[in-house]
VEXDREN-2710 file (C-alpha; in Angstrom, 1 decimal):
% VEXDREN-2710
k/r/px/py/pz
1/MET/38.8/123.6/133.9
2/GLU/42.9/125.5/133.8
3/ASN/44.3/125.0/129.9
4/SER/47.5/123.7/130.6
5/PHE/50.2/122.0/128.3
6/THR/52.2/118.8/129.0
7/GLU/55.0/117.9/126.2
8/SER/53.9/114.6/124.8
9/PRO/56.3/111.7/124.3
10/LEU/56.0/111.9/120.5
11/SER/56.7/115.4/120.6
12/LYS/59.8/115.4/122.3
13/SER/61.0/112.8/119.9
14/ARG/60.0/114.8/116.6
15/ARG/62.2/117.3/118.7
16/GLN/65.1/114.6/118.9
17/PHE/65.3/114.0/115.5
18/LEU/65.4/117.6/114.4
19/LEU/67.9/118.2/116.7
20/ASN/70.1/114.8/115.5
21/THR/69.5/115.7/111.8
22/GLY/69.0/119.3/110.4
23/MET/69.1/121.2/113.4
24/GLY/71.7/119.5/114.9
25/LEU/74.2/120.6/112.5
26/GLY/75.3/123.9/114.7
27/SER/76.6/121.8/117.3
28/ALA/78.1/119.2/114.7
29/ALA/80.1/122.2/113.3
30/LEU/81.4/123.3/116.6
31/ALA/82.6/119.6/117.3
32/SER/84.6/119.7/114.2
33/LEU/86.2/123.2/115.6
34/VAL/86.8/122.2/119.1
35/PRO/86.0/118.3/119.8
36/GLN/86.6/117.8/124.0
37/VAL/85.9/114.7/125.5
38/GLY/83.4/114.3/127.7
39/ALA/85.6/111.6/129.5
40/ALA/88.0/114.4/130.9
41/THR/86.5/114.2/134.0
42/GLY/89.0/111.2/134.6
43/ARG/87.2/108.6/133.4
44/SER/89.6/105.3/132.0
45/GLY/88.7/102.9/129.9
46/CYS/91.9/101.0/129.7
47/HIS/91.7/96.9/130.0
48/HIS/95.2/96.2/131.2
49/ARG/98.6/98.5/132.1
50/PRO/99.4/101.2/129.2
51/ARG/102.8/101.4/128.2
52/ALA/101.9/104.1/126.3
53/LYS/100.2/107.6/127.3
54/ARG/100.0/109.2/123.6
55/VAL/100.6/108.6/120.2
56/ILE/102.7/110.9/117.1
57/PHE/101.8/109.3/114.1
58/LEU/104.0/110.8/111.4
59/PHE/101.9/109.4/108.1
60/MET/104.0/109.7/104.8
61/ALA/101.4/110.3/102.3
62/GLY/101.7/109.1/99.0
63/ALA/103.8/105.7/99.9
64/PRO/107.8/106.1/100.2
65/SER/109.6/103.4/98.5
66/GLN/111.0/100.4/101.5
67/LEU/113.2/99.5/98.6
68/ASP/114.9/102.9/98.3
69/LEU/114.6/103.7/102.4
70/PHE/114.6/100.4/104.4
71/ASP/114.5/97.4/102.9
72/TYR/117.8/96.3/101.7
73/LYS/118.0/93.7/99.2
74/PRO/121.7/93.9/98.2
75/ASP/121.5/91.5/94.8
76/LEU/119.1/93.5/92.6
77/HIS/121.5/95.3/91.1
78/LYS/122.3/91.8/89.1
79/LEU/118.9/91.9/87.8
80/PHE/118.8/95.2/86.4
81/LYS/115.8/95.7/83.7
82/THR/115.6/91.7/83.9
83/GLU/111.6/90.7/84.2
84/LEU/110.5/89.6/87.5
85/PRO/109.9/86.0/87.6
86/LYS/106.5/85.0/87.9
87/SER/106.7/82.9/90.9
88/ILE/108.0/85.8/92.4
89/SER/104.5/87.9/90.8
90/GLN/102.4/85.0/91.2
91/GLY/99.6/86.5/89.0
92/GLN/98.8/89.6/91.7
93/ARG/96.7/92.4/91.4
94/VAL/98.2/95.4/89.8
95/THR/97.5/98.9/89.0
96/ALA/96.1/100.2/85.5
97/MET/99.3/102.4/85.6
98/THR/101.1/99.1/84.7
99/LYS/98.6/96.7/83.8
100/GLY/100.3/95.0/81.1
101/GLN/103.7/96.0/80.6
102/LYS/106.5/94.4/81.9
103/GLN/107.7/94.2/84.9
104/LEU/110.9/94.9/84.6
105/VAL/113.5/95.0/88.0
106/VAL/115.3/98.3/89.3
107/PRO/117.5/98.2/92.1
108/SER/118.0/101.3/94.2
109/LYS/120.3/103.6/93.3
110/PHE/121.2/104.4/96.9
111/LYS/123.6/103.0/99.3
112/PHE/122.7/101.0/102.4
113/SER/124.6/100.7/105.7
114/GLN/124.5/99.0/109.1
115/GLN/123.6/101.4/111.9
116/GLY/123.9/101.4/115.6
117/LYS/124.9/98.7/117.8
118/SER/122.0/96.9/116.1
119/GLY/123.1/96.9/112.6
120/LEU/119.7/98.0/111.0
121/TRP/120.1/98.5/107.7
122/MET/119.7/102.1/106.9
123/SER/119.4/104.2/103.3
124/GLU/121.9/107.0/102.5
125/LEU/118.8/109.1/102.3
126/LEU/118.4/109.3/105.9
127/PRO/121.8/110.2/107.4
128/HIS/120.1/111.7/110.7
129/LEU/117.3/109.1/111.1
130/SER/120.6/106.7/111.2
131/THR/122.1/108.0/114.4
132/VAL/118.6/107.0/116.4
133/ALA/118.6/103.6/114.5
134/ASP/119.0/101.7/118.3
135/ASP/115.4/103.2/118.7
136/LEU/113.7/102.0/116.0
137/CYS/111.3/99.0/115.7
138/MET/111.4/98.7/112.2
139/ILE/109.0/96.3/110.5
140/HIS/109.8/94.8/107.3
141/SER/106.8/93.0/106.9
142/LEU/103.5/95.3/106.6
143/ASN/100.8/94.7/104.2
144/THR/97.3/95.9/103.5
145/ASN/94.6/95.1/100.5
146/ALA/94.2/99.1/99.4
147/ILE/95.8/98.9/95.5
148/ASN/95.1/103.2/95.1
149/HIS/96.0/105.7/97.6
150/ASP/92.5/106.9/98.7
151/PRO/91.1/103.4/100.1
152/GLY/94.9/103.1/101.5
153/LYS/94.9/106.2/103.4
154/THR/91.5/105.7/104.5
155/SER/92.0/102.2/105.8
156/PHE/95.0/103.1/107.5
157/CYS/93.1/105.8/109.5
158/THR/90.4/104.5/110.1
159/GLY/90.9/100.7/110.0
160/SER/88.3/100.4/106.5
161/GLU/88.2/101.1/103.0
162/ILE/84.9/102.6/103.5
163/PRO/84.8/106.2/104.1
164/GLY/82.5/107.0/107.2
165/LYS/84.4/105.0/109.9
166/PRO/86.0/106.5/113.1
167/SER/89.4/107.5/112.8
168/MET/92.5/105.9/115.0
169/GLY/92.5/108.9/117.4
170/SER/89.4/109.0/117.9
171/TRP/89.1/105.6/118.6
172/LEU/91.3/106.7/121.2
173/SER/89.7/109.5/122.5
174/TYR/86.4/107.6/122.6
175/GLY/88.0/104.8/124.3
176/LEU/90.5/106.2/126.9
177/GLY/89.7/110.1/127.4
178/SER/91.3/113.0/127.5
179/LEU/94.5/114.0/129.3
180/ASN/94.2/117.6/129.2
181/LYS/91.6/119.9/129.8
182/ASN/92.9/122.9/127.5
183/LEU/93.7/121.8/124.7
184/PRO/92.0/118.9/121.9
185/ASP/92.6/115.5/122.7
186/TYR/93.1/115.1/118.9
187/VAL/95.5/117.3/116.5
188/VAL/96.2/116.9/112.6
189/MET/98.9/118.8/110.9
190/PRO/99.3/118.6/107.2
191/SER/102.3/119.6/105.4
192/ALA/103.8/119.3/102.1
193/ARG/106.8/121.5/101.4
194/TRP/109.6/120.6/98.8
195/SER/108.8/122.5/95.4
196/GLY/110.0/119.7/93.4
197/LYS/107.5/117.5/94.6
198/VAL/104.8/115.8/92.3
199/ASN/101.1/113.8/92.7
200/VAL/100.6/115.4/95.9
201/GLN/97.1/114.2/96.6
202/ALA/94.6/116.1/98.9
203/LEU/93.7/115.0/102.4
204/TYR/90.1/114.6/103.7
205/ALA/88.8/115.9/107.0
206/ARG/87.3/112.1/107.3
207/LEU/91.0/110.4/107.4
208/TRP/90.4/111.8/111.0
209/GLY/86.6/112.1/111.4
210/SER/84.6/110.5/114.2
211/GLY/82.3/108.5/111.8
212/PHE/79.9/107.2/113.8
213/LEU/81.5/107.9/117.3
214/PRO/80.0/111.4/119.2
215/SER/81.0/114.3/117.5
216/GLN/83.3/115.4/119.9
217/HIS/85.7/113.1/119.0
218/GLN/87.1/113.7/115.5
219/GLY/90.4/115.9/115.5
220/THR/91.3/118.9/115.1
221/SER/93.4/120.3/112.3
222/PHE/95.8/123.1/113.0
223/GLN/96.3/125.6/110.2
224/SER/99.6/127.1/109.3
225/THR/98.3/130.5/108.4
226/GLY/96.2/132.8/110.4
227/ASP/94.2/131.2/113.9
228/PRO/96.2/127.8/114.3
229/VAL/92.1/126.7/115.0
230/LEU/89.7/128.1/112.5
231/PHE/87.7/130.7/114.2
232/LEU/89.5/130.7/117.2
233/SER/90.0/134.5/117.4
234/ASN/87.1/136.7/118.6
235/PRO/85.4/138.7/115.9
236/THR/86.4/142.7/115.8
237/GLY/84.9/144.8/118.5
238/VAL/84.0/141.3/120.7
239/SER/86.4/141.4/123.8
240/ALA/87.2/138.6/125.9
241/SER/84.9/139.9/128.7
242/VAL/82.0/140.0/126.1
243/ARG/82.7/136.7/125.3
244/ARG/82.9/135.4/128.7
245/ARG/79.4/136.9/129.2
246/MET/78.1/135.4/125.8
247/LEU/79.0/131.9/126.6
248/ASP/77.3/132.4/130.4
249/THR/74.1/133.2/128.5
250/LEU/74.2/130.7/126.1
251/ASP/75.3/127.7/129.0
252/GLU/71.6/128.9/131.1
253/VAL/70.1/128.8/127.8
254/ASN/71.2/125.4/126.9
255/ARG/71.0/124.0/130.3
256/LYS/67.6/124.8/130.4
257/HIS/67.0/123.4/127.1
258/PHE/68.3/120.1/127.9
259/SER/66.6/119.7/130.9
260/GLU/63.4/119.8/129.1
261/VAL/64.6/117.5/126.3
262/GLY/67.7/115.5/127.4
263/ASP/69.6/115.4/124.1
264/PRO/73.1/114.4/125.4
265/GLU/74.9/116.4/122.3
266/ILE/73.4/119.9/124.5
267/GLN/75.5/118.8/127.2
268/THR/78.6/118.2/124.3
269/THR/78.1/121.4/122.9
270/ILE/78.0/123.5/126.5
271/SER/81.5/121.3/127.3
272/GLN/82.8/122.6/124.1
273/GLN/82.1/126.1/123.8
274/GLU/83.9/126.1/127.2
275/MET/86.9/124.3/125.9
276/ALA/86.9/126.7/122.8
277/PHE/87.1/129.7/125.6
278/ARG/89.8/128.3/127.1
279/MET/91.6/127.2/123.5
280/GLN/92.0/131.4/123.3
281/SER/94.8/131.3/125.6
282/SER/96.3/127.5/125.2
283/VAL/96.6/127.7/122.0
284/PRO/98.7/130.5/121.3
285/GLU/100.7/129.4/124.3
286/LEU/101.5/126.5/122.6
287/THR/102.2/127.5/118.8
288/ASP/104.5/130.3/120.6
289/VAL/107.9/128.3/120.1
290/SER/109.9/131.9/121.1
291/LYS/111.3/130.4/124.1
292/GLU/112.4/127.5/122.8
293/PRO/116.3/126.9/122.8
294/LYS/118.5/127.5/119.9
295/GLU/120.0/124.4/120.3
296/VAL/116.5/122.4/120.5
297/LEU/115.4/124.5/117.3
298/GLU/118.8/123.1/115.2
299/MET/117.9/119.5/116.2
300/TYR/114.8/119.9/114.1
301/GLY/116.6/121.7/111.1
302/PRO/116.4/125.0/109.1
303/GLU/112.7/124.9/108.4
304/VAL/111.2/124.5/112.1
305/ASN/110.8/128.2/112.1
306/LYS/108.6/128.0/109.0
307/PRO/104.9/127.8/109.8
308/GLY/103.6/124.5/108.4
309/SER/106.6/122.7/107.5
310/TYR/107.2/119.3/108.5
311/ALA/109.5/120.3/111.1
312/SER/107.8/123.1/112.5
313/ASN/104.9/120.3/112.7
314/CYS/107.7/118.2/114.5
315/LEU/107.9/120.9/116.9
316/LEU/105.2/121.3/117.6
317/ALA/104.2/117.7/118.4
318/ARG/106.7/117.5/121.2
319/ARG/105.2/120.8/122.6
320/MET/101.4/119.2/122.6
321/ALA/103.0/115.3/124.0
322/GLU/104.4/117.7/126.8
323/ARG/100.6/119.1/127.5
324/ASP/99.4/115.3/126.7
325/VAL/97.5/115.7/123.3
326/ARG/96.5/112.2/123.1
327/PHE/96.6/111.8/119.6
328/ILE/98.8/113.7/117.1
329/GLN/98.9/113.0/113.5
330/LEU/101.5/114.7/111.5
331/PHE/100.6/114.0/107.2
332/HIS/103.3/114.8/104.9
333/ARG/102.2/114.7/101.3
334/GLY/104.6/113.6/98.3
335/TRP/105.5/110.7/98.1
336/ASP/104.0/109.3/95.2
337/HIS/106.9/108.5/92.7
338/HIS/106.0/106.9/89.8
339/THR/108.5/109.1/87.7
340/ARG/111.6/111.0/88.8
341/LEU/111.7/109.0/92.2
342/PRO/115.5/109.6/93.0
343/GLU/114.8/113.6/92.7
344/ASN/112.1/113.4/94.4
345/ILE/112.5/110.5/97.2
346/GLN/115.6/112.6/98.1
347/GLY/113.4/116.0/98.4
348/GLN/111.1/114.0/100.6
349/CYS/113.7/113.0/102.9
350/ASN/115.1/116.3/103.0
351/ASP/112.2/117.3/104.4
352/VAL/111.6/114.8/106.8
353/ASP/114.8/113.4/108.3
354/GLN/116.2/115.4/110.4
355/ALA/113.0/116.9/111.9
356/THR/111.8/113.8/112.7
357/THR/115.0/112.5/114.1
358/GLY/115.0/115.8/116.1
359/LEU/111.5/115.1/117.5
360/LEU/112.9/111.7/118.4
361/LYS/115.8/112.9/120.4
362/ASP/114.2/116.1/121.6
363/LEU/111.1/113.2/123.2
364/LYS/113.9/110.9/124.8
365/MET/115.7/114.3/126.0
366/ARG/112.6/115.2/128.0
367/GLY/111.5/111.6/129.2
368/LEU/108.7/111.5/127.2
369/LEU/110.0/108.7/124.6
370/GLU/108.9/105.7/127.4
371/ASP/105.3/106.7/127.3
372/THR/104.9/108.4/123.7
373/LEU/104.6/105.9/120.9
374/VAL/105.8/106.9/117.9
375/VAL/105.1/105.5/114.1
376/PHE/106.1/106.3/111.1
377/ALA/104.4/105.0/107.5
378/GLY/102.9/105.5/104.3
379/GLU/99.7/103.6/102.9
380/PHE/101.5/101.2/101.2
381/GLY/104.9/100.5/99.5
382/ARG/105.8/100.5/96.4
383/THR/107.3/97.6/93.5
384/VAL/110.6/96.3/92.7
385/TYR/109.2/96.9/89.0
386/GLY/109.9/100.0/87.5
387/GLN/107.6/103.2/85.6
388/GLY/108.5/105.7/83.4
389/ASN/112.0/106.0/81.3
390/ILE/114.2/103.4/83.1
391/THR/118.1/104.0/83.8
392/PRO/120.2/103.4/86.9
393/GLU/120.2/106.8/87.7
394/ASN/116.3/107.5/87.0
395/TYR/113.1/105.6/87.7
396/GLY/109.7/105.6/89.3
397/ARG/108.1/102.5/91.1
398/ASP/103.7/102.0/91.1
399/HIS/101.7/101.1/94.2
400/HIS/102.8/97.8/95.9
401/PRO/100.5/96.7/99.0
402/ARG/102.2/93.2/99.2
403/CYS/104.6/94.1/101.6
404/PHE/106.2/97.5/102.8
405/SER/108.2/99.0/105.6
406/GLY/107.6/101.3/108.7
407/TRP/108.6/101.9/112.2
408/MET/107.4/102.5/115.8
409/ALA/109.7/104.1/118.6
410/GLY/109.2/104.2/122.4
411/GLY/106.0/103.7/123.9
412/GLY/106.8/100.3/125.1
413/VAL/108.1/99.1/121.9
414/LYS/111.6/97.4/121.7
415/GLY/114.6/99.6/119.9
416/GLY/116.9/98.5/117.1
417/MET/114.9/95.3/116.3
418/SER/114.0/94.4/112.7
419/PHE/110.9/92.4/112.6
420/GLY/109.6/90.7/109.6
421/LYS/111.1/89.4/106.4
422/THR/110.2/90.0/102.4
423/ASP/111.4/87.8/99.8
424/ASP/114.5/88.7/97.7
425/PHE/112.4/91.2/95.2
426/SER/110.5/93.3/98.7
427/TYR/107.2/91.9/96.7
428/ASN/105.9/88.9/99.4
429/VAL/106.7/88.9/102.9
430/VAL/108.0/85.8/103.7
431/GLU/108.4/85.9/107.8
432/ASP/106.2/87.4/110.7
433/PRO/103.2/89.2/108.3
434/VAL/102.0/92.4/109.9
435/HIS/98.7/93.7/108.5
436/VAL/97.5/97.0/109.1
437/ARG/94.7/96.2/111.4
438/ASP/97.6/94.1/113.3
439/LEU/99.5/97.4/113.4
440/HIS/95.9/98.7/114.8
441/ALA/95.5/96.5/117.2
442/THR/99.2/96.7/118.7
443/MET/99.0/100.3/119.3
444/LEU/96.0/99.9/121.0
445/HIS/97.7/97.3/123.0
446/LEU/100.2/99.1/124.1
447/LEU/98.3/102.1/124.9
448/GLY/96.2/99.5/127.4
449/LEU/93.1/99.0/124.5
450/ASP/92.1/95.2/124.0
451/HIS/91.0/95.6/120.2
452/ASN/88.5/93.6/120.4
453/ARG/86.7/95.1/123.6
454/LEU/86.7/98.7/122.4
455/ILE/83.4/98.4/120.9
456/PHE/80.9/101.0/119.6
457/PRO/77.3/99.4/118.7
458/HIS/76.3/100.7/115.1
459/GLN/73.9/99.7/112.2
460/GLY/73.4/96.5/114.4
461/LEU/77.2/95.4/115.0
462/ASP/79.6/96.2/117.5
463/GLN/81.8/97.8/115.6
464/LYS/85.7/98.0/116.4
465/LEU/88.9/99.8/114.6
466/THR/90.2/96.2/113.7
467/GLY/87.0/95.6/111.9
468/VAL/85.5/92.1/111.5
469/ASP/88.6/90.1/110.4
470/PRO/91.2/88.3/112.5
471/ALA/93.6/90.7/113.9
472/ARG/96.5/90.1/116.5
473/VAL/98.7/92.4/118.6
474/VAL/102.5/92.1/117.4
475/LYS/103.7/90.6/121.1
476/GLU/106.8/90.3/119.3
477/ILE/107.7/93.8/119.0
478/ILE/106.9/94.8/122.6
479/ALA/109.8/94.9/125.1
END
């Protein structure tokens, strides 16, 4: 009898296990380089008509002080260094840094004025942003559960304080698919420029990771030096034609392998290798701003030509929006002001004020703001009581998750609007609370997704960005 070998189902399952664990690390590493949505073929998961096509999320890592930027409390100057009333603090949780200390009220040293036809109250720290007040939907009633930075950032970026969940951009990539064929669907750009800043915490790739979603949906971090994307250039001695032949050979091998074992990660690898090849042309073109008009560059401020600066990243964000990158996330670090807040926050605002305003004006000028949702927020807020050696000119503030301010613009939200309200101390929300998960639900809604229907089965649960606690779409802010 002729000898023959037929691969058993057990053999296939073992191979599948190895590919999905240790032997699959190669494809996972490749996915971190060039994430691409398998849905680039045109799949759309919209549950209703979207108002926005893409998101630019401006994440102010470290938690800006809402009291010094957005939440105007005109009567606090009368209470300087008086103790915060117990009826306001209500025994709420504080950090270890101020536990047991007197909670002495510190008003902002900065002046506020009403801006635009809408009359939004804005700090003198943001003179440029004040000029576009009528485009902003200011939310004063944001709140979260996390009181420390790492769980706060993790919760804001992934919907859970527990590391390992998919990020906002990954959920969008999974739910909606790609808008373009030549660039990553989800891009991250960190910055931290001002030399006087302190407490610049590290950022972790899990903040833009895909968690339990397929690896192709995680974010790609752009670098400020060298290749914008790691390993984008061909190695020395390898030409574009040689790389093309290598990919063709790998494609043939991978397709044969897929026909044998049926592992979907093999198809992901094939598409991502092709994306990497296309990105060798598309990314240099994207990052070459030499043809941008002088008047456009000037809108973003003097640091626009410094690679890795917040201003440079804002300009790249506009160029990515033009090229239909789905989710663009800028992280600007250095907002953790426990001491010397007035000095430090001025430096941070110098970094972001003009560049953020330039981004909004540039998007609007090109007709992109209508379907681009811009979001500006940090992981939580700051306390009304001070830290450090408190004087009217010099003070710090502790972490405060009970209430903080952020804003949205474009993408179907109402401009020139103030939503939500805090008490006279900016300590508790007293009107229209917006939890971080409510913000997530609203963002998804504006992009055409129902947060209760955007799910992925994992560990016996239908997982979703907004988690298991109730979340609501804040319909009052939708135009």
